C-alpha positions in Angstrom: 139.2 224.3 24.1 135.9 222.9 25.4 134.8 223.5 29.0 135.1 219.9 29.8 138.7 219.8 28.6 139.6 223.0 30.6 138.2 221.7 33.9 139.7 218.3 33.6 143.2 219.5 32.9 143.6 222.5 35.0 141.3 222.6 38.0 141.6 219.1 39.3 142.0 219.4 43.1 142.0 223.2 43.1 138.8 223.6 45.0 138.4 223.0 48.8 136.7 219.6 48.1 139.7 218.3 46.2 138.1 218.5 42.7 136.4 221.0 40.3 132.9 222.2 40.8 130.5 222.1 37.8 129.8 225.5 36.2 133.0 227.1 37.4 135.7 228.4 35.2 139.4 229.3 35.5 138.8 232.0 38.2 137.2 229.7 40.6 140.2 227.4 40.6 142.4 230.1 42.1 139.9 231.1 44.8 141.4 230.3 48.3 139.7 227.6 50.3 137.4 229.0 53.0 137.3 225.8 55.2 137.2 222.1 55.1 135.0 220.3 52.6 131.8 218.8 54.0 132.3 215.2 54.9 136.1 215.4 54.3 139.3 216.0 56.2 140.5 219.5 56.8 143.4 220.4 54.6 145.9 223.3 54.8 146.6 225.3 51.6 149.9 227.1 50.9 149.3 227.7 47.2 147.4 226.1 44.4 145.8 223.0 45.9 147.1 219.6 45.0 145.3 216.3 44.9 146.1 214.2 48.0 147.7 211.1 46.6 150.1 208.5 47.8 153.7 209.0 46.7 153.6 205.9 44.6 150.6 207.2 42.7 152.0 210.6 41.7 153.5 209.6 38.4 150.4 207.7 37.4 148.2 210.5 38.6 149.6 213.0 36.1 149.2 210.6 33.2 145.6 209.8 34.1 144.8 213.5 34.4 146.1 214.2 30.9 144.3 211.3 29.5 141.1 212.4 31.0 141.6 215.9 29.6 142.1 214.5 26.1 139.0 212.4 26.5 137.0 215.4 27.6 136.2 213.8 31.0 137.2 214.6 34.5 139.4 212.2 36.5 138.0 211.5 39.9 140.1 213.1 42.7 142.2 210.7 44.8 142.3 211.0 48.5 145.0 209.9 50.9 144.4 206.6 52.6 143.6 207.1 56.3 145.9 205.5 58.8 144.2 203.0 61.2 143.5 204.5 64.6 146.1 203.6 67.1 145.1 201.6 70.1 145.1 203.5 73.4 148.0 202.4 75.5 146.4 203.0 78.9 144.3 200.9 81.2 142.1 203.8 82.2 142.0 207.2 80.3 143.2 210.5 81.7 144.0 211.5 85.3 142.2 209.5 88.0 142.4 209.4 91.8 141.5 205.8 91.5 144.1 204.8 88.9 143.4 201.6 86.9 142.8 197.9 87.4 144.9 194.8 86.4 143.7 191.2 86.4 144.7 189.6 89.7 147.0 186.6 90.0 146.5 183.9 92.5 148.7 185.0 95.4 148.3 181.7 97.3 148.1 181.4 101.1 148.2 184.4 103.4 147.2 185.2 107.0 143.5 185.3 107.7 143.8 188.9 109.0 145.3 190.1 105.8 142.7 188.3 103.7 140.0 190.1 105.7 141.7 193.5 105.4 142.3 193.0 101.6 138.6 192.2 101.2 137.8 195.6 102.6 135.4 194.5 105.3 137.6 195.7 108.1 141.0 197.3 108.6 144.0 195.3 109.5 143.8 196.2 113.1 140.1 195.5 113.2 140.8 192.1 111.6 143.3 191.2 114.3 140.7 192.1 117.0 137.9 190.1 115.2 140.1 187.0 115.0 141.2 187.3 118.6 137.6 187.6 119.8 136.5 184.4 117.9 134.2 186.2 115.4 136.0 184.8 112.3 135.4 181.3 111.0 137.3 179.5 108.3 135.5 176.6 106.6 133.2 176.4 109.6 135.9 176.3 112.3 136.9 179.2 114.5 140.0 181.0 113.1 143.1 181.5 115.1 145.5 184.6 115.1 148.0 184.1 112.3 146.2 181.2 110.6 147.0 180.7 107.0 144.1 180.7 104.5 143.8 180.5 100.7 141.4 183.3 99.6 140.7 181.5 96.4 139.5 178.3 98.1 138.7 178.8 101.8 135.2 180.0 103.0 135.6 182.8 105.5 132.9 184.4 107.6 132.9 187.4 109.9 130.1 187.7 112.5 128.3 185.0 110.6 128.4 186.8 107.2 130.3 185.4 104.3 133.4 187.4 103.2 134.4 187.5 99.5 138.2 187.2 99.7 138.9 186.0 96.1 140.2 189.0 94.3 139.5 189.3 90.6 141.2 192.7 89.9 144.0 194.6 91.5 144.1 198.4 91.6 147.2 200.3 90.6 147.7 204.0 91.0 150.6 206.2 89.8 150.8 209.2 92.1 152.9 212.4 91.9 153.7 212.8 95.6 154.1 216.4 96.6 156.6 217.6 99.2 155.4 217.8 102.8 153.1 214.7 102.4 153.6 211.6 104.5 154.0 208.1 102.9 151.9 206.3 105.5 148.3 205.3 106.1 147.8 207.5 109.2 150.0 210.2 110.7 149.9 210.8 114.5 150.5 214.5 113.9 147.5 214.7 111.5 149.7 215.7 108.5 148.4 215.0 105.0 149.3 211.5 103.7 149.5 210.0 100.2 146.2 208.2 100.9 144.5 211.6 101.2 145.3 212.2 97.5 143.8 209.1 96.0 140.5 207.1 96.3 139.8 205.2 99.4 140.5 201.7 98.2 140.5 198.7 100.6 143.9 197.0 100.9 145.8 199.8 99.1 149.5 199.9 99.9 152.5 202.0 98.6 155.4 200.5 96.7 158.5 202.0 98.2 158.4 204.9 100.6 159.3 208.5 99.8 160.6 210.8 102.5 158.4 213.6 103.8 160.0 216.3 101.7 160.8 214.1 98.7 158.6 214.5 95.7 157.9 212.4 92.6 156.5 209.1 91.3 155.0 206.7 93.8 153.1 203.5 93.0 150.2 202.3 95.1 148.5 198.9 94.7 146.2 196.4 96.3 148.6 193.7 95.1 150.6 193.2 98.3 152.7 190.4 96.8 153.7 192.6 93.9 154.5 195.5 96.2 156.9 193.2 98.2 158.5 191.8 95.1 159.2 195.2 93.5 160.9 196.5 96.6 162.9 193.4 97.3 166.7 194.0 96.8 166.9 190.9 94.6 164.8 192.5 91.9 167.2 195.4 91.5 164.4 197.7 90.3 166.0 201.0 89.2 164.9 204.3 90.7 166.0 207.7 89.2 166.2 210.9 91.3 167.0 214.5 90.4 168.4 216.5 93.3 168.7 220.3 93.1 171.9 220.9 95.0 174.6 223.4 95.9 178.3 222.4 96.0 180.8 220.9 93.7 178.5 218.6 91.8 181.0 217.7 89.1 183.5 216.3 91.6 180.6 214.7 93.5 179.6 212.9 90.3 183.2 211.6 89.8 183.3 210.3 93.4 179.8 208.7 93.2 180.8 206.7 90.1 183.6 205.2 92.1 181.2 204.4 94.9 180.6 206.0 98.3 180.8 204.1 101.6 177.8 204.9 103.9 177.2 203.6 107.4 175.1 200.8 106.1 177.3 199.8 103.2 178.8 200.8 99.8 176.6 202.7 97.3 177.5 202.6 93.7 174.9 204.4 91.5 174.0 202.9 88.1 174.3 206.3 86.5 175.3 209.8 87.7 175.1 213.1 85.9 175.5 216.8 87.0 174.0 219.6 85.0 174.4 223.3 85.8 171.2 225.3 86.6 172.8 228.7 87.2 173.3 230.7 90.4 175.7 228.0 91.7 173.0 225.4 91.7 173.1 222.0 90.0 170.8 219.2 88.9 172.4 216.1 90.3 170.7 213.1 88.6 171.4 209.6 89.7 170.0 206.1 89.3 170.1 203.4 92.0 168.8 199.9 92.2 168.0 199.7 95.9 165.8 201.5 98.4 167.7 202.2 101.6 166.3 204.7 104.1 167.1 208.3 103.1 169.8 206.8 100.8 169.9 209.6 98.2 170.0 212.4 100.8 172.7 210.6 102.8 174.7 210.0 99.7 174.5 213.7 98.7 175.5 214.7 102.3 178.6 212.4 102.1 179.5 214.0 98.8 179.4 217.5 100.3 176.2 218.6 98.5 173.4 220.6 100.0 170.0 219.3 98.8 167.4 222.0 98.1 164.9 219.7 96.4 164.7 216.0 95.6 162.4 214.4 93.0 162.0 210.8 92.1 161.4 210.8 88.3 161.3 207.1 87.7 160.5 203.8 89.4 161.3 200.8 87.2 159.4 201.4 83.9 157.1 204.0 85.4 158.1 207.6 84.7 156.8 210.8 86.3 156.5 212.6 83.0 154.1 215.5 83.0 151.9 214.2 85.8 151.1 217.3 87.9 152.0 217.4 91.6 149.3 215.7 93.6 147.8 214.1 90.4 147.3 210.4 89.8 146.8 208.2 86.8 146.6 204.5 85.7 149.4 202.4 84.5 150.0 202.3 80.8 150.0 198.9 79.1 153.7 199.0 78.6 154.3 199.8 82.3 152.0 197.1 83.4 153.6 194.4 81.2 157.1 195.3 82.4 156.1 195.3 86.0 154.5 191.9 85.6 157.8 190.6 84.2 159.7 192.1 87.1 157.3 190.5 89.6 157.4 187.1 87.9 161.2 187.1 87.7 163.1 184.9 90.2 
């Protein structure tokens, strides 16, 4: 047998580069690969290497290899087609105290104080004071407290300086709120707030409050209209919580499915599940579509359960996932699209 015939029929795809090397014989074909071939993709070898071909080409590949052997020529090695790179599904990559941005919608008329505060030139309280003192003008006339303006059309000045009130982008932040953190802008007792954990963004508000000791996913945004819409009872945005409890969680789940009457009305969770954790502790998971004050804790108390820890794992389409406690990120594209649909729904 000629060297050309031997290399074409036996060593095809045996070397680390996916084909035979010139001047090598049978022994070189069995030599284990030492690393990825230059300019190629790293492959793992569990035995004699095989040419990387598509499944539909395997039958034809054997025939062409034999034909090349009979002709005394080497068939060129086939490589697997590379899959197209997947498009990133996030607005901003990685963890970020500043979250990400979404194109702003025209929110229409609002009070002049809110327009000033949202523009970031003054706080809401400072805006109230500036309007009351006559330092704010709208289209050349002195503004009045509570006056309605359209940020996209009206010309607003503060102390003679023009204020850009037309918003092009809204900021959205997904925060993993830790326990012992206040959901408020400022705390009289100087306790840490959720705004201490994110970038200082003018006009940033939270979407649905979490209790002082409750952990989990919390949305923050500069889109005040969206924040109001997502927390309005008519939208029925679902929230999922997992409470670590002691007590008869199995019976509590049965009662919760039938509904529990609290002082401010009946609560009927969308879904309830109890899972044992050991040492007489349970994971009591429930989904509700409203946001009454201390609702989950009051519900557990009415069911005879002692809450050791409470975590909100989902708000609408936004899930907590592996976001670390105190960490923040941007919305994913899917989350953004679903939230936009919820906001736009009547």
